[in-house]
C-alpha positions as semicolon CSV with decimal commas, in nm:
position;residue;x (nm);y (nm);z (nm)
1;X;7,707;8,780;5,852
2;X;8,002;8,683;6,072
3;X;7,955;8,461;6,376
4;X;8,193;8,298;6,624
5;X;8,208;7,918;6,636
6;X;8,043;7,912;6,981
7;X;7,746;8,101;6,831
8;X;7,679;7,819;6,584
9;X;7,371;7,706;6,778
10;X;7,217;8,054;6,737
11;X;7,193;8,024;6,358
12;X;6,833;8,059;6,243
13;X;6,828;7,812;5,956
14;X;6,486;7,940;5,848
15;X;6,646;8,268;5,744
16;X;7,007;8,161;5,686
17;X;7,014;7,864;5,449
18;X;7,381;7,902;5,349
19;X;7,656;7,853;5,610
20;X;8,026;7,889;5,528
21;X;8,269;7,714;5,764
22;X;8,635;7,783;5,691
23;X;8,968;7,721;5,859
24;X;9,202;7,443;5,969
25;X;9,004;7,302;6,260
26;X;8,822;7,015;6,087
27;X;8,749;6,846;6,419
28;X;8,556;7,141;6,558
29;X;8,378;7,192;6,224
30;X;8,269;6,828;6,225
31;X;8,136;6,865;6,580
32;X;7,924;7,166;6,481
33;X;7,796;6,996;6,166
34;X;7,701;6,692;6,376
35;X;7,512;6,919;6,616
36;X;7,311;7,061;6,327
37;X;7,242;6,715;6,183
38;X;7,123;6,597;6,526
39;X;6,899;6,904;6,555
40;X;6,758;6,833;6,208
41;X;6,749;6,457;6,260
42;X;6,477;6,401;5,999
43;X;6,687;6,565;5,727
44;X;6,858;6,366;5,456
45;X;7,232;6,433;5,423
46;X;7,402;6,482;5,084
47;X;7,779;6,527;5,056
48;X;7,957;6,672;4,754
49;X;8,311;6,766;4,662
50;X;8,350;7,102;4,486
51;X;8,525;6,940;4,191
52;X;8,237;6,695;4,153
53;X;7,992;6,988;4,127
54;X;8,210;7,190;3,889
55;X;8,232;6,892;3,655
56;X;7,856;6,845;3,643
57;X;7,675;7,155;3,764
58;X;7,352;7,070;3,582
59;X;7,324;6,745;3,773
60;X;7,382;6,935;4,098
61;X;7,110;7,191;4,016
62;X;6,867;6,916;3,918
63;X;6,926;6,733;4,245
64;X;6,872;7,052;4,444
65;X;6,577;7,204;4,263
66;X;6,376;6,913;4,128
67;X;6,272;6,556;4,187
68;X;6,278;6,340;4,497
69;X;6,501;6,572;4,700
70;X;6,189;6,769;4,790
71;X;6,032;6,470;4,964
72;X;6,180;6,584;5,297
73;X;6,424;6,839;5,441
74;X;6,788;6,796;5,354
75;X;7,136;6,919;5,439
76;X;7,383;6,967;5,153
77;X;7,749;6,956;5,261
78;X;8,005;7,076;5,003
79;X;8,364;6,992;5,100
80;X;8,694;7,142;4,984
81;X;8,517;7,456;4,863
82;X;8,703;7,748;4,706
83;X;8,612;8,072;4,526
84;X;8,524;7,861;4,221
85;X;8,208;7,745;4,398
86;X;8,065;8,097;4,419
87;X;7,950;8,097;4,056
88;X;7,756;7,775;4,128
89;X;7,579;7,875;4,449
90;X;7,535;8,246;4,376
91;X;7,221;8,188;4,159
92;X;7,068;7,992;4,451
93;X;7,099;8,274;4,707
94;X;6,782;8,454;4,596
95;X;6,573;8,148;4,517
96;X;6,293;8,046;4,751
97;X;6,444;7,715;4,854
98;X;6,264;7,558;5,147
99;X;6,385;7,278;5,371
100;X;6,743;7,282;5,235
101;X;7,047;7,391;5,433
102;X;7,380;7,435;5,251
103;X;7,702;7,390;5,450
104;X;8,005;7,514;5,257
105;X;8,322;7,365;5,408
106;X;8,652;7,530;5,315
107;X;9,014;7,526;5,424
108;X;9,185;7,858;5,502
109;X;9,029;8,151;5,311
110;X;9,222;8,477;5,284
111;X;9,045;8,812;5,341
112;X;9,051;8,876;4,966
113;X;8,859;8,553;4,902
114;X;8,539;8,627;4,707
115;X;8,359;8,337;4,873
116;X;8,447;8,457;5,223
117;X;8,369;8,820;5,138
118;X;8,021;8,735;5,004
119;X;7,927;8,540;5,315
120;X;8,063;8,805;5,551
121;X;7,871;9,093;5,389
122;X;7,526;8,942;5,330
123;X;7,286;8,925;5,626
124;X;7,115;8,608;5,505
125;X;7,449;8,424;5,470
126;X;7,647;8,296;5,769
127;X;8,027;8,288;5,786
128;X;8,222;8,122;6,069
129;X;8,600;8,087;6,103
130;X;8,741;7,779;6,275
131;X;9,090;7,849;6,404
132;X;9,321;7,581;6,550
133;X;9,247;7,471;6,906
134;X;9,487;7,593;7,171
135;X;9,700;7,336;7,352
136;X;9,506;7,418;7,670
137;X;9,176;7,320;7,502
138;X;9,319;6,995;7,365
139;X;9,476;6,908;7,702
140;X;9,139;6,948;7,875
141;X;8,971;6,725;7,615
142;X;9,242;6,460;7,662
143;X;9,226;6,479;8,041
144;X;8,847;6,435;8,035
145;X;8,887;6,132;7,809
146;X;9,138;5,960;8,039
147;X;8,938;6,049;8,350
148;X;8,625;5,896;8,200
149;X;8,823;5,585;8,099
150;X;8,978;5,576;8,449
151;X;9,325;5,546;8,298
152;X;9,634;5,687;8,466
153;X;9,854;5,894;8,237
154;X;10,126;6,149;8,304
155;X;10,114;6,512;8,192
156;X;10,423;6,441;7,983
157;X;10,241;6,168;7,791
158;X;9,935;6,389;7,740
159;X;10,165;6,655;7,591
160;X;10,316;6,386;7,366
161;X;9,969;6,321;7,224
162;X;9,881;6,691;7,193
163;X;10,199;6,768;6,997
164;X;10,086;6,523;6,728
165;X;9,752;6,698;6,674
166;X;9,852;7,027;6,504
167;X;9,585;7,222;6,693
168;X;9,298;7,012;6,556
169;X;9,070;6,807;6,779
170;X;8,998;6,580;6,481
171;X;9,351;6,440;6,514
172;X;9,322;6,425;6,892
173;X;9,001;6,223;6,859
174;X;9,173;5,981;6,619
175;X;9,466;5,930;6,857
176;X;9,236;5,882;7,157
177;X;9,032;5,624;6,965
178;X;9,351;5,426;6,894
179;X;9,435;5,438;7,264
180;X;9,084;5,333;7,373
181;X;9,105;5,019;7,156
182;X;9,451;4,939;7,289
183;X;9,397;4,982;7,662
184;X;9,056;4,813;7,713
185;X;9,098;4,654;8,059
186;X;9,422;4,831;8,145
187;X;9,440;5,100;8,412
188;X;9,762;5,260;8,292
189;X;9,937;5,331;7,964
190;X;10,316;5,337;7,933
191;X;10,519;5,583;7,729
192;X;10,657;5,308;7,503
193;X;10,306;5,188;7,415
194;X;10,192;5,544;7,350
195;X;10,479;5,619;7,112
196;X;10,395;5,311;6,906
197;X;10,026;5,398;6,894
198;X;10,052;5,762;6,789
199;X;10,314;5,691;6,524
200;X;10,127;5,417;6,338
201;X;10,205;5,447;5,966
202;X;9,900;5,251;5,861
203;X;9,610;5,482;5,774
204;X;9,310;5,280;5,664
205;X;9,122;5,569;5,506
206;X;9,420;5,683;5,298
207;X;9,504;5,329;5,187
208;X;9,143;5,262;5,090
209;X;9,130;5,591;4,899
210;X;9,442;5,518;4,693
211;X;9,347;5,156;4,628
212;X;9,006;5,265;4,503
213;X;9,159;5,536;4,284
214;X;9,407;5,292;4,128
215;X;9,114;5,056;4,062
216;X;8,950;5,341;3,867
217;X;8,636;5,336;4,075
218;X;8,554;5,705;4,058
219;X;8,217;5,681;4,233
220;X;8,366;5,513;4,540
221;X;8,668;5,746;4,531
222;X;8,437;6,048;4,557
223;X;8,246;5,877;4,838
224;X;8,567;5,816;5,039
225;X;8,683;6,176;4,986
226;X;8,350;6,312;5,105
227;X;8,323;6,081;5,405
228;X;8,677;6,143;5,535
229;X;8,715;6,511;5,450
230;X;9,096;6,502;5,443
231;X;9,275;6,824;5,533
232;X;9,602;6,986;5,430
233;X;9,786;6,804;5,710
234;X;9,707;6,474;5,536
235;X;9,859;6,584;5,205
236;X;10,208;6,437;5,235
237;X;10,074;6,109;5,382
238;X;9,837;6,074;5,084
239;X;10,112;6,149;4,829
240;X;10,362;5,910;4,991
241;X;10,099;5,635;5,013
242;X;10,006;5,691;4,648
243;X;10,374;5,677;4,548
244;X;10,432;5,355;4,737
245;X;10,130;5,183;4,584
246;X;10,206;5,313;4,232
247;X;10,560;5,174;4,253
248;X;10,425;4,839;4,368
249;X;10,182;4,828;4,073
250;X;10,467;4,917;3,835
251;X;10,674;4,618;3,957
252;X;10,372;4,389;3,921
253;X;10,296;4,519;3,572
254;X;10,653;4,451;3,462
255;X;10,626;4,094;3,595
256;X;10,286;4,051;3,432
257;X;10,425;4,154;3,091
258;X;10,686;3,878;3,125
259;X;10,472;3,587;3,249
260;X;10,130;3,695;3,114
261;X;9,968;3,523;3,414
262;X;9,797;3,752;3,665
263;X;9,769;3,484;3,936
264;X;10,136;3,395;3,903
265;X;10,219;3,767;3,923
266;X;10,021;3,806;4,244
267;X;10,164;3,489;4,402
268;X;10,522;3,593;4,323
269;X;10,489;3,947;4,459
270;X;10,748;4,065;4,711
271;X;10,654;4,166;4,973
272;X;10,362;3,921;4,962
273;X;10,012;4,052;4,895
274;X;9,759;3,967;5,166
275;X;9,470;3,750;5,053
276;X;9,215;4,024;5,125
277;X;9,398;4,263;4,888
278;X;9,446;4,021;4,597
279;X;9,127;4,102;4,407
280;X;9,173;4,478;4,420
281;X;9,539;4,442;4,312
282;X;9,426;4,229;4,016
283;X;9,185;4,506;3,920
284;X;9,466;4,760;3,941
285;X;9,692;4,548;3,718
286;X;9,414;4,518;3,460
287;X;9,352;4,894;3,472
288;X;9,700;5,025;3,394
289;X;10,000;4,993;3,166
290;X;10,359;5,054;3,285
291;X;10,397;5,380;3,088
292;X;10,092;5,536;3,259
293;X;10,204;5,431;3,607
294;X;10,550;5,577;3,539
295;X;10,376;5,900;3,441
296;X;10,177;5,897;3,768
297;X;10,496;5,843;3,971
298;X;10,665;6,134;3,797
299;X;10,364;6,363;3,851
300;X;10,336;6,262;4,216
301;X;10,698;6,367;4,273
302;X;10,621;6,701;4,110
303;X;10,305;6,735;4,317
304;X;10,494;6,671;4,641
305;X;10,737;6,952;4,561
306;X;10,449;7,186;4,479
307;X;10,260;7,096;4,797
308;X;10,566;7,170;5,012
309;X;10,583;7,517;4,854
310;X;10,207;7,593;4,855
311;X;10,060;7,406;5,150
312;X;9,745;7,620;5,184
313;X;9,581;7,473;4,873
314;X;9,746;7,131;4,890
315;X;9,444;6,910;4,959
316;X;9,254;7,061;4,665
317;X;9,545;6,991;4,430
318;X;9,571;6,633;4,555
319;X;9,195;6,579;4,535
320;X;9,191;6,699;4,174
321;X;9,480;6,464;4,093
322;X;9,310;6,164;4,257
323;X;8,976;6,226;4,089
324;X;9,145;6,262;3,751
325;X;9,329;5,931;3,792
326;X;9,022;5,749;3,920
327;X;8,828;5,841;3,606
328;X;8,791;5,586;3,327
329;X;8,905;5,866;3,092
330;X;9,247;5,847;3,254
331;X;9,285;5,495;3,128
332;X;9,562;5,311;2,954
């Protein structure tokens, strides 16, 4: 069954337990998911990545069909879903599963997609496309934000913000949050300040993700991926951040092989390593050997070329790569 995004509130979750949300507009998808969670406020939320389920489908089935999950209603959110997921959830369609709602979150799905086709044809399945926001919609959202904050801003500067958002209110929200922290007691924001704010290279979520991956903490890596729900637009930022950190680890590993003193290696690092990052960098040094980091750097360069050619599936390729490297099996 096909619905429009503005009909999301009409979904009868008693009859339609499986909801497919696909498309580029992660911000609008997140808003609708939040509305459902608020409506079902007593439900417990479980987030999965498709790759996580494919690697251990029995564990997924056990969590869904048995044990403590039946203690109260729950919402299962499966991110970065593709046609591969259909073989996992298809056996669940005809089961009498009470008090569980499945939200299948996907990037762009072509008309020939088996996952999309199944959800469009079946009456008890719901399929909703989330297309990019128009500039007019994003401008209205930004204007409302600045009016509520009582901040003066020119139309030119609003357009400057909108052009950074790629038609996704998720990015607009991120930029507006940066601005709200910056302005505080100010009544006006200047163009120079705005340019600095919306072009910040530092991305905490991406840095945390890569640091955790290089520390081979797979459980936390999966958690970060599920919580942030990165999209295709984040692909190049993730790859470049990974490359930068991998090269840094390679330099440190080469120094460590010479002096055989991890503290001396950390203290002598250039640029200096901040005190709060020292422990995680030590863990990364202990987790890798130079040959394996060189291999990662080479594969990241290949991955970047592939992503630039096939952008539609980029975040899935990067997620697979990150999860593989975060695993203890990808060790020295």
